C-alpha positions as CSV (number, residue, x, y, z in Angstrom):
1,M,91.8,57.3,-26.8
2,L,91.5,58.1,-30.5
3,N,88.8,56.1,-32.4
4,C,89.9,55.3,-35.9
5,S,87.2,52.8,-36.7
6,Q,86.0,55.1,-39.6
7,G,89.6,55.9,-40.6
8,C,92.1,58.5,-39.4
9,L,94.2,60.7,-41.6
10,Y,97.4,62.5,-40.9
11,H,99.5,64.9,-42.9
12,L,102.9,63.3,-42.3
13,G,104.8,66.3,-43.8
14,N,103.3,68.6,-41.2
15,D,102.6,66.1,-38.4
16,P,105.2,63.2,-38.7
17,T,104.4,61.9,-35.2
18,E,100.6,61.6,-36.1
19,H,99.1,63.7,-33.3
20,T,96.5,65.6,-35.3
21,D,93.8,63.6,-37.1
22,I,92.6,65.6,-40.2
23,A,90.0,63.1,-41.4
24,A,87.1,65.4,-40.6
25,S,88.6,68.3,-42.6
26,E,89.6,66.1,-45.5
27,P,86.7,63.6,-46.0
28,D,87.3,63.3,-49.8
29,V,90.9,62.3,-49.3
30,L,90.0,59.8,-46.6
31,A,87.3,58.3,-48.7
32,E,89.7,58.0,-51.7
33,L,92.4,56.3,-49.6
34,L,89.9,53.9,-48.0
35,V,88.7,52.8,-51.5
36,A,92.3,52.4,-52.6
37,L,93.1,50.3,-49.5
38,K,90.1,48.1,-50.0
39,E,91.1,47.5,-53.7
40,Y,94.6,46.7,-52.6
41,Q,93.4,44.2,-50.0
42,L,91.1,42.5,-52.4
43,N,93.8,42.2,-55.1
44,T,96.7,41.4,-52.8
45,F,95.5,39.2,-50.0
46,K,93.6,36.4,-51.8
47,R,94.1,33.3,-49.8
48,V,93.2,29.8,-50.9
49,L,92.4,27.8,-47.8
50,G,93.0,24.1,-47.8
51,P,91.2,21.6,-45.7
52,P,91.2,22.0,-41.9
53,I,94.1,20.2,-40.2
54,P,93.0,19.2,-36.7
55,K,96.7,18.6,-35.6
56,A,97.4,22.3,-36.3
57,C,94.5,23.4,-34.2
58,E,95.5,21.2,-31.3
59,T,99.0,22.6,-31.5
60,Y,97.7,26.2,-31.6
61,I,95.6,25.6,-28.5
62,H,98.0,23.4,-26.4
63,K,101.6,23.8,-27.4
64,Y,101.8,27.5,-28.2
65,G,99.3,28.8,-25.6
66,G,96.7,30.1,-28.0
67,Y,99.1,31.6,-30.5
68,Y,99.5,30.4,-34.0
69,G,102.9,28.9,-33.9
70,P,105.5,27.6,-36.3
71,F,103.9,24.6,-37.9
72,I,107.1,23.3,-39.5
73,D,107.1,20.2,-37.4
74,I,103.3,19.4,-37.9
75,D,102.6,16.3,-40.1
């Protein structure tokens, strides 16, 4: 099994099915893309969390079997 914990890189033009990881041969490209990804995540996924809602947690645990469910009907 491939370990991409440090990042994997594929040349989609030459390898559209992503079978050959070229990260080791292109470390500068991988580093540049990882920096760009981190910047994107920091600037895009800023969440403002509100106060905890115990009813939502109870629903998560009991009603939806451990999955975050649709909370439309939670007061």
